[in-house]
CHARMM internal coordinates of N, CA and C (Angstrom, degrees):
IC EDIT
DIST 1 N 1 CA 1.4557
DIST 1 CA 1 C 1.5226
ANGL 1 N 1 CA 1 C 107.49
DIST 1 C 2 N 1.3144
ANGL 1 CA 1 C 2 N 115.53
DIHE 1 N 1 CA 1 C 2 N 137.05
DIST 2 N 2 CA 1.4601
ANGL 1 C 2 N 2 CA 116.74
DIHE 1 CA 1 C 2 N 2 CA 179.58
DIST 2 CA 2 C 1.5251
ANGL 2 N 2 CA 2 C 110.82
DIHE 1 C 2 N 2 CA 2 C -81.12
DIST 2 C 3 N 1.3190
ANGL 2 CA 2 C 3 N 113.68
DIHE 2 N 2 CA 2 C 3 N 164.52
DIST 3 N 3 CA 1.4646
ANGL 2 C 3 N 3 CA 119.92
DIHE 2 CA 2 C 3 N 3 CA -172.64
DIST 3 CA 3 C 1.5253
ANGL 3 N 3 CA 3 C 112.54
DIHE 2 C 3 N 3 CA 3 C -63.02
DIST 3 C 4 N 1.3384
ANGL 3 CA 3 C 4 N 117.74
DIHE 3 N 3 CA 3 C 4 N -37.57
DIST 4 N 4 CA 1.4649
ANGL 3 C 4 N 4 CA 120.35
DIHE 3 CA 3 C 4 N 4 CA -179.27
DIST 4 CA 4 C 1.5286
ANGL 4 N 4 CA 4 C 111.23
DIHE 3 C 4 N 4 CA 4 C -64.07
DIST 4 C 5 N 1.3293
ANGL 4 CA 4 C 5 N 116.16
DIHE 4 N 4 CA 4 C 5 N -41.79
DIST 5 N 5 CA 1.4693
ANGL 4 C 5 N 5 CA 119.62
DIHE 4 CA 4 C 5 N 5 CA 179.92
DIST 5 CA 5 C 1.5203
ANGL 5 N 5 CA 5 C 110.37
DIHE 4 C 5 N 5 CA 5 C -66.46
DIST 5 C 6 N 1.3260
ANGL 5 CA 5 C 6 N 116.32
DIHE 5 N 5 CA 5 C 6 N -41.68
DIST 6 N 6 CA 1.4670
ANGL 5 C 6 N 6 CA 118.63
DIHE 5 CA 5 C 6 N 6 CA 179.71
DIST 6 CA 6 C 1.5284
ANGL 6 N 6 CA 6 C 110.22
DIHE 5 C 6 N 6 CA 6 C -64.66
DIST 6 C 7 N 1.3197
ANGL 6 CA 6 C 7 N 117.27
DIHE 6 N 6 CA 6 C 7 N -40.08
DIST 7 N 7 CA 1.4618
ANGL 6 C 7 N 7 CA 120.71
DIHE 6 CA 6 C 7 N 7 CA 178.95
DIST 7 CA 7 C 1.5237
ANGL 7 N 7 CA 7 C 110.65
DIHE 6 C 7 N 7 CA 7 C -60.40
DIST 7 C 8 N 1.3318
ANGL 7 CA 7 C 8 N 116.13
DIHE 7 N 7 CA 7 C 8 N -41.74
DIST 8 N 8 CA 1.4677
ANGL 7 C 8 N 8 CA 120.05
DIHE 7 CA 7 C 8 N 8 CA 178.45
DIST 8 CA 8 C 1.5271
ANGL 8 N 8 CA 8 C 110.49
DIHE 7 C 8 N 8 CA 8 C -62.65
DIST 8 C 9 N 1.3298
ANGL 8 CA 8 C 9 N 116.51
DIHE 8 N 8 CA 8 C 9 N -43.68
DIST 9 N 9 CA 1.4689
ANGL 8 C 9 N 9 CA 121.09
DIHE 8 CA 8 C 9 N 9 CA 179.19
DIST 9 CA 9 C 1.5296
ANGL 9 N 9 CA 9 C 109.62
DIHE 8 C 9 N 9 CA 9 C -63.70
DIST 9 C 10 N 1.3349
ANGL 9 CA 9 C 10 N 116.96
DIHE 9 N 9 CA 9 C 10 N -42.92
DIST 10 N 10 CA 1.4644
ANGL 9 C 10 N 10 CA 120.60
DIHE 9 CA 9 C 10 N 10 CA 179.82
DIST 10 CA 10 C 1.5244
ANGL 10 N 10 CA 10 C 111.55
DIHE 9 C 10 N 10 CA 10 C -59.85
DIST 10 C 11 N 1.3222
ANGL 10 CA 10 C 11 N 117.20
DIHE 10 N 10 CA 10 C 11 N -41.46
DIST 11 N 11 CA 1.4630
ANGL 10 C 11 N 11 CA 120.46
DIHE 10 CA 10 C 11 N 11 CA -179.43
DIST 11 CA 11 C 1.5282
ANGL 11 N 11 CA 11 C 111.34
DIHE 10 C 11 N 11 CA 11 C -63.19
DIST 11 C 12 N 1.3210
ANGL 11 CA 11 C 12 N 116.58
DIHE 11 N 11 CA 11 C 12 N -41.77
DIST 12 N 12 CA 1.4696
ANGL 11 C 12 N 12 CA 120.68
DIHE 11 CA 11 C 12 N 12 CA 179.05
DIST 12 CA 12 C 1.5269
ANGL 12 N 12 CA 12 C 110.24
DIHE 11 C 12 N 12 CA 12 C -64.20
DIST 12 C 13 N 1.3290
ANGL 12 CA 12 C 13 N 116.17
DIHE 12 N 12 CA 12 C 13 N -46.63
DIST 13 N 13 CA 1.4636
ANGL 12 C 13 N 13 CA 120.58
DIHE 12 CA 12 C 13 N 13 CA -178.29
DIST 13 CA 13 C 1.5246
ANGL 13 N 13 CA 13 C 110.47
DIHE 12 C 13 N 13 CA 13 C -66.44
DIST 13 C 14 N 1.3348
ANGL 13 CA 13 C 14 N 116.59
DIHE 13 N 13 CA 13 C 14 N -41.77
DIST 14 N 14 CA 1.4627
ANGL 13 C 14 N 14 CA 120.47
DIHE 13 CA 13 C 14 N 14 CA 179.61
DIST 14 CA 14 C 1.5241
ANGL 14 N 14 CA 14 C 110.19
DIHE 13 C 14 N 14 CA 14 C -60.48
DIST 14 C 15 N 1.3301
ANGL 14 CA 14 C 15 N 116.59
DIHE 14 N 14 CA 14 C 15 N -42.93
DIST 15 N 15 CA 1.4569
ANGL 14 C 15 N 15 CA 120.55
DIHE 14 CA 14 C 15 N 15 CA 177.55
DIST 15 CA 15 C 1.5175
ANGL 15 N 15 CA 15 C 111.69
DIHE 14 C 15 N 15 CA 15 C -60.95
DIST 15 C 16 N 1.3343
ANGL 15 CA 15 C 16 N 116.54
DIHE 15 N 15 CA 15 C 16 N -41.59
DIST 16 N 16 CA 1.4585
ANGL 15 C 16 N 16 CA 120.96
DIHE 15 CA 15 C 16 N 16 CA 179.20
DIST 16 CA 16 C 1.5273
ANGL 16 N 16 CA 16 C 110.61
DIHE 15 C 16 N 16 CA 16 C -64.44
DIST 16 C 17 N 1.3375
ANGL 16 CA 16 C 17 N 116.27
DIHE 16 N 16 CA 16 C 17 N -47.76
DIST 17 N 17 CA 1.4637
ANGL 16 C 17 N 17 CA 119.88
DIHE 16 CA 16 C 17 N 17 CA -178.63
DIST 17 CA 17 C 1.5252
ANGL 17 N 17 CA 17 C 111.17
DIHE 16 C 17 N 17 CA 17 C -61.15
DIST 17 C 18 N 1.3358
ANGL 17 CA 17 C 18 N 116.70
DIHE 17 N 17 CA 17 C 18 N -41.53
DIST 18 N 18 CA 1.4654
ANGL 17 C 18 N 18 CA 120.27
DIHE 17 CA 17 C 18 N 18 CA -179.44
DIST 18 CA 18 C 1.5240
ANGL 18 N 18 CA 18 C 111.91
DIHE 17 C 18 N 18 CA 18 C -70.77
DIST 18 C 19 N 1.3276
ANGL 18 CA 18 C 19 N 117.17
DIHE 18 N 18 CA 18 C 19 N -43.94
DIST 19 N 19 CA 1.4676
ANGL 18 C 19 N 19 CA 119.54
DIHE 18 CA 18 C 19 N 19 CA -177.03
DIST 19 CA 19 C 1.5242
ANGL 19 N 19 CA 19 C 112.07
DIHE 18 C 19 N 19 CA 19 C -68.85
DIST 19 C 20 N 1.3204
ANGL 19 CA 19 C 20 N 116.48
DIHE 19 N 19 CA 19 C 20 N -27.83
DIST 20 N 20 CA 1.4608
ANGL 19 C 20 N 20 CA 120.12
DIHE 19 CA 19 C 20 N 20 CA 179.15
DIST 20 CA 20 C 1.5247
ANGL 20 N 20 CA 20 C 112.26
DIHE 19 C 20 N 20 CA 20 C -99.66
DIST 20 C 21 N 1.3191
ANGL 20 CA 20 C 21 N 116.32
DIHE 20 N 20 CA 20 C 21 N 3.80
DIST 21 N 21 CA 1.4616
ANGL 20 C 21 N 21 CA 123.15
DIHE 20 CA 20 C 21 N 21 CA 178.79
DIST 21 CA 21 C 1.5247
ANGL 21 N 21 CA 21 C 112.10
DIHE 20 C 21 N 21 CA 21 C 49.19
DIST 21 C 22 N 1.3403
ANGL 21 CA 21 C 22 N 114.63
DIHE 21 N 21 CA 21 C 22 N 49.36
DIST 22 N 22 CA 1.4613
ANGL 21 C 22 N 22 CA 120.46
DIHE 21 CA 21 C 22 N 22 CA 178.33
DIST 22 CA 22 C 1.5232
ANGL 22 N 22 CA 22 C 108.50
DIHE 21 C 22 N 22 CA 22 C -74.41
DIST 22 C 23 N 1.3300
ANGL 22 CA 22 C 23 N 116.49
DIHE 22 N 22 CA 22 C 23 N 124.74
DIST 23 N 23 CA 1.4589
ANGL 22 C 23 N 23 CA 121.43
DIHE 22 CA 22 C 23 N 23 CA -178.47
DIST 23 CA 23 C 1.5207
ANGL 23 N 23 CA 23 C 108.88
DIHE 22 C 23 N 23 CA 23 C -135.92
DIST 23 C 24 N 1.3264
ANGL 23 CA 23 C 24 N 115.46
DIHE 23 N 23 CA 23 C 24 N 134.69
DIST 24 N 24 CA 1.4554
ANGL 23 C 24 N 24 CA 121.52
DIHE 23 CA 23 C 24 N 24 CA 170.28
DIST 24 CA 24 C 1.5213
ANGL 24 N 24 CA 24 C 105.00
DIHE 23 C 24 N 24 CA 24 C -118.63
DIST 24 C 25 N 1.3105
ANGL 24 CA 24 C 25 N 116.63
DIHE 24 N 24 CA 24 C 25 N 117.31
DIST 25 N 25 CA 1.4622
ANGL 24 C 25 N 25 CA 121.22
DIHE 24 CA 24 C 25 N 25 CA -168.67
DIST 25 CA 25 C 1.5252
ANGL 25 N 25 CA 25 C 114.21
DIHE 24 C 25 N 25 CA 25 C -54.78
DIST 25 C 26 N 1.3249
ANGL 25 CA 25 C 26 N 117.92
DIHE 25 N 25 CA 25 C 26 N -39.52
DIST 26 N 26 CA 1.4614
ANGL 25 C 26 N 26 CA 120.56
DIHE 25 CA 25 C 26 N 26 CA -175.01
DIST 26 CA 26 C 1.5211
ANGL 26 N 26 CA 26 C 113.44
DIHE 25 C 26 N 26 CA 26 C -91.21
DIST 26 C 27 N 1.3433
ANGL 26 CA 26 C 27 N 117.99
DIHE 26 N 26 CA 26 C 27 N 3.17
DIST 27 N 27 CA 1.4618
ANGL 26 C 27 N 27 CA 121.05
DIHE 26 CA 26 C 27 N 27 CA -175.28
DIST 27 CA 27 C 1.5295
ANGL 27 N 27 CA 27 C 109.73
DIHE 26 C 27 N 27 CA 27 C -124.56
DIST 27 C 28 N 1.3439
ANGL 27 CA 27 C 28 N 117.03
DIHE 27 N 27 CA 27 C 28 N 121.47
DIST 28 N 28 CA 1.4704
ANGL 27 C 28 N 28 CA 119.35
DIHE 27 CA 27 C 28 N 28 CA 176.06
DIST 28 CA 28 C 1.5266
ANGL 28 N 28 CA 28 C 110.99
DIHE 27 C 28 N 28 CA 28 C -60.03
DIST 28 C 29 N 1.3247
ANGL 28 CA 28 C 29 N 117.21
DIHE 28 N 28 CA 28 C 29 N 149.97
DIST 29 N 29 CA 1.4650
ANGL 28 C 29 N 29 CA 121.00
DIHE 28 CA 28 C 29 N 29 CA -173.92
DIST 29 CA 29 C 1.5227
ANGL 29 N 29 CA 29 C 112.92
DIHE 28 C 29 N 29 CA 29 C -59.28
DIST 29 C 30 N 1.3288
ANGL 29 CA 29 C 30 N 118.10
DIHE 29 N 29 CA 29 C 30 N -37.99
DIST 30 N 30 CA 1.4695
ANGL 29 C 30 N 30 CA 120.50
DIHE 29 CA 29 C 30 N 30 CA 179.92
DIST 30 CA 30 C 1.5277
ANGL 30 N 30 CA 30 C 110.54
DIHE 29 C 30 N 30 CA 30 C -66.88
DIST 30 C 31 N 1.3268
ANGL 30 CA 30 C 31 N 116.48
DIHE 30 N 30 CA 30 C 31 N -38.63
DIST 31 N 31 CA 1.4622
ANGL 30 C 31 N 31 CA 120.47
DIHE 30 CA 30 C 31 N 31 CA 178.24
DIST 31 CA 31 C 1.5274
ANGL 31 N 31 CA 31 C 110.08
DIHE 30 C 31 N 31 CA 31 C -67.77
DIST 31 C 32 N 1.3190
ANGL 31 CA 31 C 32 N 117.19
DIHE 31 N 31 CA 31 C 32 N -39.07
DIST 32 N 32 CA 1.4617
ANGL 31 C 32 N 32 CA 120.98
DIHE 31 CA 31 C 32 N 32 CA 177.56
DIST 32 CA 32 C 1.5233
ANGL 32 N 32 CA 32 C 110.12
DIHE 31 C 32 N 32 CA 32 C -61.33
DIST 32 C 33 N 1.3282
ANGL 32 CA 32 C 33 N 116.79
DIHE 32 N 32 CA 32 C 33 N -43.95
DIST 33 N 33 CA 1.4601
ANGL 32 C 33 N 33 CA 121.28
DIHE 32 CA 32 C 33 N 33 CA 177.97
DIST 33 CA 33 C 1.5232
ANGL 33 N 33 CA 33 C 110.47
DIHE 32 C 33 N 33 CA 33 C -59.18
DIST 33 C 34 N 1.3247
ANGL 33 CA 33 C 34 N 117.31
DIHE 33 N 33 CA 33 C 34 N -45.99
DIST 34 N 34 CA 1.4630
ANGL 33 C 34 N 34 CA 120.87
DIHE 33 CA 33 C 34 N 34 CA 179.64
DIST 34 CA 34 C 1.5198
ANGL 34 N 34 CA 34 C 111.85
DIHE 33 C 34 N 34 CA 34 C -63.70
DIST 34 C 35 N 1.3236
ANGL 34 CA 34 C 35 N 117.37
DIHE 34 N 34 CA 34 C 35 N -40.13
DIST 35 N 35 CA 1.4614
ANGL 34 C 35 N 35 CA 120.95
DIHE 34 CA 34 C 35 N 35 CA -179.99
DIST 35 CA 35 C 1.5253
ANGL 35 N 35 CA 35 C 110.80
DIHE 34 C 35 N 35 CA 35 C -63.99
DIST 35 C 36 N 1.3261
ANGL 35 CA 35 C 36 N 116.91
DIHE 35 N 35 CA 35 C 36 N -44.40
DIST 36 N 36 CA 1.4628
ANGL 35 C 36 N 36 CA 121.01
DIHE 35 CA 35 C 36 N 36 CA -179.87
DIST 36 CA 36 C 1.5224
ANGL 36 N 36 CA 36 C 110.02
DIHE 35 C 36 N 36 CA 36 C -65.26
DIST 36 C 37 N 1.3357
ANGL 36 CA 36 C 37 N 116.86
DIHE 36 N 36 CA 36 C 37 N -44.62
DIST 37 N 37 CA 1.4691
ANGL 36 C 37 N 37 CA 120.31
DIHE 36 CA 36 C 37 N 37 CA 179.41
DIST 37 CA 37 C 1.5228
ANGL 37 N 37 CA 37 C 110.98
DIHE 36 C 37 N 37 CA 37 C -61.83
DIST 37 C 38 N 1.3267
ANGL 37 CA 37 C 38 N 117.17
DIHE 37 N 37 CA 37 C 38 N -42.45
DIST 38 N 38 CA 1.4640
ANGL 37 C 38 N 38 CA 120.57
DIHE 37 CA 37 C 38 N 38 CA 178.89
DIST 38 CA 38 C 1.5223
ANGL 38 N 38 CA 38 C 111.16
DIHE 37 C 38 N 38 CA 38 C -60.90
DIST 38 C 39 N 1.3276
ANGL 38 CA 38 C 39 N 117.07
DIHE 38 N 38 CA 38 C 39 N -39.69
DIST 39 N 39 CA 1.4623
ANGL 38 C 39 N 39 CA 120.49
DIHE 38 CA 38 C 39 N 39 CA 179.00
DIST 39 CA 39 C 1.5208
ANGL 39 N 39 CA 39 C 111.39
DIHE 38 C 39 N 39 CA 39 C -66.08
DIST 39 C 40 N 1.3184
ANGL 39 CA 39 C 40 N 117.03
DIHE 39 N 39 CA 39 C 40 N -37.99
DIST 40 N 40 CA 1.4620
ANGL 39 C 40 N 40 CA 120.66
DIHE 39 CA 39 C 40 N 40 CA -176.91
DIST 40 CA 40 C 1.5164
ANGL 40 N 40 CA 40 C 111.93
DIHE 39 C 40 N 40 CA 40 C -77.79
DIST 40 C 41 N 1.3346
ANGL 40 CA 40 C 41 N 117.35
DIHE 40 N 40 CA 40 C 41 N -47.68
DIST 41 N 41 CA 1.4682
ANGL 40 C 41 N 41 CA 120.03
DIHE 40 CA 40 C 41 N 41 CA -174.26
DIST 41 CA 41 C 1.5155
ANGL 41 N 41 CA 41 C 112.82
DIHE 40 C 41 N 41 CA 41 C -95.92
DIST 41 C 42 N 1.3037
ANGL 41 CA 41 C 42 N 117.84
DIHE 41 N 41 CA 41 C 42 N -7.14
DIST 42 N 42 CA 1.4572
ANGL 41 C 42 N 42 CA 120.78
DIHE 41 CA 41 C 42 N 42 CA 179.26
DIST 42 CA 42 C 1.5178
ANGL 42 N 42 CA 42 C 111.52
DIHE 41 C 42 N 42 CA 42 C 93.46
DIST 42 C 43 N 1.3054
ANGL 42 CA 42 C 43 N 114.54
DIHE 42 N 42 CA 42 C 43 N 169.93
DIST 43 N 43 CA 1.4540
ANGL 42 C 43 N 43 CA 121.06
DIHE 42 CA 42 C 43 N 43 CA -176.27
DIST 43 CA 43 C 1.5147
ANGL 43 N 43 CA 43 C 112.22
DIHE 42 C 43 N 43 CA 43 C -98.29
DIST 43 C 44 N 1.3353
ANGL 43 CA 43 C 44 N 117.83
DIHE 43 N 43 CA 43 C 44 N 7.75
DIST 44 N 44 CA 1.4598
ANGL 43 C 44 N 44 CA 121.51
DIHE 43 CA 43 C 44 N 44 CA -176.10
DIST 44 CA 44 C 1.5142
ANGL 44 N 44 CA 44 C 112.93
DIHE 43 C 44 N 44 CA 44 C -62.35
DIST 44 C 45 N 1.3128
ANGL 44 CA 44 C 45 N 114.21
DIHE 44 N 44 CA 44 C 45 N 166.43
DIST 45 N 45 CA 1.4571
ANGL 44 C 45 N 45 CA 121.09
DIHE 44 CA 44 C 45 N 45 CA 178.91
DIST 45 CA 45 C 1.5180
ANGL 45 N 45 CA 45 C 109.05
DIHE 44 C 45 N 45 CA 45 C -66.94
DIST 45 C 46 N 1.3162
ANGL 45 CA 45 C 46 N 115.70
DIHE 45 N 45 CA 45 C 46 N 133.91
DIST 46 N 46 CA 1.4628
ANGL 45 C 46 N 46 CA 120.29
DIHE 45 CA 45 C 46 N 46 CA 176.90
DIST 46 CA 46 C 1.5192
ANGL 46 N 46 CA 46 C 107.97
DIHE 45 C 46 N 46 CA 46 C -78.19
DIST 46 C 47 N 1.3154
ANGL 46 CA 46 C 47 N 115.92
DIHE 46 N 46 CA 46 C 47 N 125.46
DIST 47 N 47 CA 1.4587
ANGL 46 C 47 N 47 CA 120.44
DIHE 46 CA 46 C 47 N 47 CA 179.41
DIST 47 CA 47 C 1.5145
ANGL 47 N 47 CA 47 C 109.57
DIHE 46 C 47 N 47 CA 47 C -71.43
DIST 47 C 48 N 1.3458
ANGL 47 CA 47 C 48 N 116.78
DIHE 47 N 47 CA 47 C 48 N 146.71
DIST 48 N 48 CA 1.4714
ANGL 47 C 48 N 48 CA 119.28
DIHE 47 CA 47 C 48 N 48 CA 179.61
DIST 48 CA 48 C 1.5136
ANGL 48 N 48 CA 48 C 112.40
DIHE 47 C 48 N 48 CA 48 C -64.83
END
COOR INIT
IC SEED 1 N 1 CA 1 C
IC BUILD
């Protein structure tokens, strides 16, 4: 997945997490965002 597409996905997910006040006590919000994005878009190498 290229960086622009991942950024777009991150913005959508970040908005969802913030608007629904999703919190995992032991996980910082930025790490939670990255974990969710990785699950959705995969762990593959981001194309330049």
